[in-house]
C-alpha positions as CSV (number, residue, x, y, z in Angstrom):
1,M,146.6,95.9,144.2
2,I,143.0,96.0,142.7
3,P,142.6,96.5,138.8
4,D,141.4,100.0,137.7
5,D,138.3,98.4,136.3
6,L,137.4,96.5,139.6
7,F,138.0,99.3,141.6
8,E,135.6,101.5,139.7
9,K,132.9,98.7,139.9
10,I,133.4,98.7,143.9
11,R,133.1,102.3,143.8
12,R,129.9,102.4,141.6
13,L,128.7,99.7,144.1
14,E,129.4,101.7,147.0
15,V,127.6,104.6,145.7
16,R,124.7,102.5,144.6
17,T,124.5,100.8,147.8
18,R,124.6,104.0,149.9
19,G,121.7,105.6,147.8
20,A,119.6,102.3,148.2
21,V,120.2,101.9,151.9
22,D,119.4,105.8,152.2
23,S,116.4,106.1,150.3
24,V,114.4,102.8,150.9
25,F,116.1,100.1,152.9
26,Q,117.5,101.5,156.3
27,G,114.2,101.6,158.0
28,E,113.4,97.9,157.0
29,Y,116.4,96.6,158.2
30,Q,116.0,98.5,161.9
31,S,112.6,97.3,162.0
32,A,113.1,93.9,161.2
33,F,116.4,93.3,163.5
34,K,115.9,94.5,167.0
35,G,118.5,94.8,169.5
36,R,119.8,92.0,171.9
37,G,118.0,93.5,175.0
38,I,116.9,96.1,177.2
39,E,119.6,98.0,179.1
40,F,119.5,100.9,182.0
41,A,120.0,104.3,180.2
42,E,119.5,107.1,183.0
43,V,116.9,108.4,185.8
44,R,115.1,111.4,185.1
45,P,112.2,113.4,186.9
46,Y,108.8,111.5,186.9
47,R,106.5,112.8,184.4
48,A,102.9,112.6,184.3
49,G,101.7,109.3,182.5
50,D,105.2,107.7,183.5
51,D,104.5,103.7,184.6
52,I,104.8,104.0,188.3
53,R,106.6,100.5,188.1
54,T,110.0,102.2,186.9
55,I,110.1,104.5,189.8
56,D,113.5,104.6,191.5
57,W,112.4,104.7,195.0
58,N,116.4,105.0,196.3
59,V,117.2,107.9,194.1
60,S,113.7,109.5,194.8
61,A,114.6,109.2,198.5
62,R,118.0,110.7,198.3
63,M,116.6,113.6,195.8
64,D,113.4,114.3,198.0
65,D,111.7,114.2,194.5
66,T,110.3,111.3,192.5
67,Y,112.6,109.8,189.7
68,V,112.1,107.0,187.4
69,K,114.4,104.7,185.6
70,V,114.7,105.0,181.8
71,Y,115.8,101.7,179.6
72,E,116.8,101.7,176.0
73,E,117.2,98.9,173.6
74,E,120.7,97.6,173.1
75,R,121.0,97.7,169.3
76,E,124.8,96.5,168.6
77,Q,124.6,92.9,167.0
78,T,126.9,91.0,164.8
79,V,125.9,90.3,161.4
80,M,127.5,87.5,159.7
81,L,127.6,87.1,155.9
82,C,128.0,83.6,154.8
83,V,128.5,83.4,151.2
84,D,128.5,80.8,148.5
85,V,131.5,81.1,146.1
86,S,131.4,77.5,144.7
87,G,131.6,76.8,140.9
88,S,127.8,77.2,140.3
89,E,127.9,80.8,141.5
90,N,130.0,81.9,138.6
91,F,127.0,81.4,136.3
92,G,124.7,84.2,135.1
93,S,122.5,84.5,131.8
94,Q,120.9,88.0,132.6
95,G,124.2,89.9,132.7
96,K,125.3,89.3,136.2
97,L,126.8,86.2,137.6
98,K,125.0,85.1,140.7
99,R,128.1,85.8,142.7
100,E,127.9,89.5,141.6
101,V,124.4,89.8,143.0
102,A,125.3,87.8,146.0
103,A,128.0,90.9,146.6
104,E,125.4,93.4,145.9
105,I,123.0,91.9,148.3
106,C,125.7,91.7,151.0
107,A,126.8,95.4,150.4
108,V,123.3,96.7,151.3
109,V,123.1,94.5,154.3
110,A,126.4,95.5,155.7
111,V,125.8,99.2,154.8
112,S,122.5,99.2,156.7
113,A,124.4,97.1,159.7
114,I,127.1,99.7,160.3
115,R,124.5,102.4,160.0
116,N,123.0,100.7,163.0
117,N,126.2,100.5,164.9
118,D,126.2,96.5,164.2
119,T,129.2,94.8,163.5
120,V,130.0,92.9,160.2
121,G,132.0,89.6,159.6
122,L,132.3,87.7,156.2
123,L,132.8,84.0,155.4
124,L,133.3,82.9,151.7
125,F,132.9,79.1,151.5
126,S,133.1,76.2,148.7
127,D,133.4,73.0,149.9
128,E,136.4,74.6,152.0
129,T,136.5,78.1,153.9
130,E,137.8,80.3,151.0
131,R,138.0,83.5,153.1
132,F,137.0,84.8,156.5
133,V,136.8,88.2,157.9
134,R,136.3,88.9,161.7
135,P,133.2,91.1,162.5
136,G,134.2,94.6,162.4
137,S,132.7,97.9,161.9
138,G,133.1,101.3,159.9
139,R,133.1,102.0,156.4
140,R,136.7,100.7,155.3
141,H,135.8,97.5,156.9
142,V,132.7,97.1,154.9
143,L,134.6,97.9,151.8
144,R,136.9,95.2,152.5
145,C,134.4,92.6,152.7
146,I,133.0,93.9,149.5
147,R,136.6,93.8,148.0
148,E,136.9,90.3,149.2
149,L,133.6,89.1,147.6
150,F,134.7,90.6,144.2
151,T,138.3,89.5,144.3
152,A,138.6,86.2,146.1
153,E,139.5,83.4,143.7
154,P,138.3,80.0,145.3
155,E,140.3,77.1,145.6
156,S,137.8,74.9,145.1
157,V,134.6,74.6,142.9
158,G,132.4,72.2,145.3
159,T,129.9,73.3,147.9
160,D,129.4,72.2,151.6
161,I,126.9,74.3,153.1
162,G,127.0,72.2,156.3
163,G,130.9,72.7,156.7
164,A,130.6,76.6,156.4
165,L,127.7,76.7,159.1
166,R,129.8,74.3,161.2
167,R,132.4,76.8,161.1
168,V,130.1,79.9,161.7
169,L,128.7,78.1,164.8
170,R,132.3,77.7,166.1
171,I,133.1,81.6,165.6
172,L,129.9,83.1,166.6
173,R,129.6,82.8,170.5
174,R,126.6,85.0,171.1
175,R,123.4,85.1,169.4
176,S,123.7,87.0,166.1
177,I,122.2,87.6,162.6
178,L,123.4,84.9,159.9
179,V,122.8,85.7,156.3
180,L,123.4,82.7,154.1
181,V,123.8,83.6,150.7
182,S,123.7,80.4,148.3
183,D,121.9,78.9,145.2
184,F,121.7,75.8,147.7
185,F,123.0,73.4,144.9
186,D,124.0,70.9,147.9
187,A,122.2,68.1,150.2
188,G,123.1,66.7,153.7
189,Y,122.9,70.2,155.6
190,D,119.8,69.9,157.2
191,S,121.1,69.3,160.7
192,M,123.6,72.2,160.7
193,L,120.7,74.7,159.4
194,R,118.7,73.4,162.3
195,A,121.2,74.0,164.7
196,A,122.2,77.4,163.1
197,G,118.4,78.4,163.1
198,Q,118.1,77.6,166.7
199,R,121.0,79.6,167.9
200,H,120.9,82.5,165.5
201,D,118.8,84.7,163.7
202,T,119.2,82.9,160.4
203,I,118.2,84.0,156.8
204,G,118.8,82.0,153.6
205,V,119.0,84.3,150.5
206,E,118.5,81.9,147.4
207,L,119.8,82.8,144.0
208,Q,118.1,81.8,141.2
209,D,118.7,82.0,137.4
210,P,116.2,81.6,134.9
211,R,118.6,79.5,132.3
212,E,118.6,77.1,135.4
213,E,114.8,76.4,134.8
214,E,114.3,76.7,131.0
215,L,116.5,76.2,128.2
216,P,115.7,78.2,124.8
217,P,114.9,76.0,122.0
218,V,118.0,76.6,120.0
219,G,119.1,73.3,119.2
220,L,121.9,70.8,120.7
221,I,123.6,72.4,123.8
222,D,126.6,71.1,126.0
223,L,125.7,71.7,129.5
224,T,128.6,71.6,131.9
225,D,128.4,71.1,135.9
226,A,130.5,74.0,137.3
227,E,131.2,72.1,140.3
228,T,131.7,68.5,139.1
229,G,133.1,69.0,135.4
230,E,130.5,66.7,134.0
231,T,129.2,67.5,130.4
232,V,126.1,66.3,129.0
233,T,124.9,67.3,125.4
234,V,121.1,67.8,125.3
235,D,118.5,69.0,122.8
236,P,116.2,71.5,124.3
237,R,113.7,71.5,121.3
238,T,112.7,68.0,122.5
239,P,109.8,68.4,124.8
240,A,110.8,65.5,127.2
241,V,114.3,67.2,127.8
242,R,112.7,70.6,128.6
243,K,110.2,69.0,131.0
244,A,112.8,67.1,132.7
245,I,115.0,70.4,133.2
246,E,112.2,72.2,134.6
247,A,111.0,69.3,136.9
248,S,114.6,69.0,138.1
249,A,114.7,72.9,139.0
250,R,111.1,72.9,140.5
251,A,112.1,69.7,142.6
252,R,115.5,71.5,143.6
253,Q,113.7,74.7,144.8
254,K,110.9,73.0,146.5
255,R,113.4,71.0,148.5
256,T,115.3,74.2,149.6
257,R,112.1,75.9,150.4
258,K,111.0,72.7,152.5
259,T,114.4,72.4,154.2
260,L,114.6,76.3,155.4
261,R,111.1,76.1,156.6
262,R,111.7,73.0,158.6
263,A,114.8,74.5,160.4
264,G,112.9,77.7,161.1
265,V,114.9,79.9,158.9
266,G,113.7,83.0,156.8
267,H,113.8,82.4,153.2
268,I,114.2,85.1,150.5
269,I,114.4,84.2,146.7
270,V,116.3,86.5,144.6
271,R,116.7,86.1,140.9
272,T,119.2,87.4,138.6
273,D,116.5,88.8,135.9
274,A,114.9,91.0,138.8
275,D,115.6,93.8,141.1
276,Y,117.1,92.1,144.3
277,L,115.7,94.9,146.3
278,E,112.1,94.4,146.2
279,P,112.5,90.7,147.7
280,L,114.7,92.1,150.5
281,I,112.3,94.7,151.5
282,A,109.6,92.4,151.1
283,F,110.7,90.0,153.7
284,F,111.8,92.3,156.3
285,R,108.9,94.4,156.0
286,G,106.7,91.1,156.5
287,R,108.8,90.5,160.0
288,A,108.2,94.0,161.3
289,R,104.5,93.5,160.6
290,R,104.4,90.0,162.3
291,G,106.3,91.6,165.0
292,Q,109.2,89.1,165.3
293,R,111.6,89.6,167.7
294,R,114.8,87.8,168.4
295,P,115.0,86.4,171.9
296,S,117.1,88.4,174.2
297,A,120.6,87.1,174.6
298,R,120.6,88.3,178.2
């Protein structure tokens, strides 16, 4: 059973997500993610302006008239949401945890997917596979995925992005859309990310919180690593401490950006102190303008 307050939270998210998809996001998703290929749909009488290369000569001979073949883009695809639920995702200084922002991003993508007759799957990971929901379709399936995002209680607090990608690559047999949502507080996943980028249309959504980049000058603060449990005491009023924290954050973000770019993976940065829809829409519009198309699976 889901507690009443959590049920209400999920219900509100569903309503808000439907509104966002209907008003601004649906077209961006459809433009960014093309179908898997072109398939034959029907034949119809020739019309002025039709490409003569589409004439079906066999049918035309039988019907004693000119008929052309009509093809349609096959739209159904699989969208796999691969979401980091490690200890660092339970941090948020702006009223929302990174994990909650991840859930809202996944809800928007999932609702857009089923509106386009795509299937949606979910893998939650720490340094283990915490939850796996096989790809499915329909509103009830999407609500189940959202519920898992909010209610899953991870067994571990570590992060193993490479291990999660390895599991996804074993699961997905045909080319799919892979959305990896994480703060990327990990290393050593480069080769698996490259493999994912080669086999699937892969997008990395990087979650950032401003307090991980800059601390307020409020005196001594205990900083605890949510994944290792290690605690250090720092004084953010000290310029050297502030510079070290900022430099560390910039270096980590630069490393993540470089790793995703080398792997040929799309990169979206979402901050907990800003609207998550804007960077999503900007990314998908950019893809549509560049005319990027996934290779046919056929």
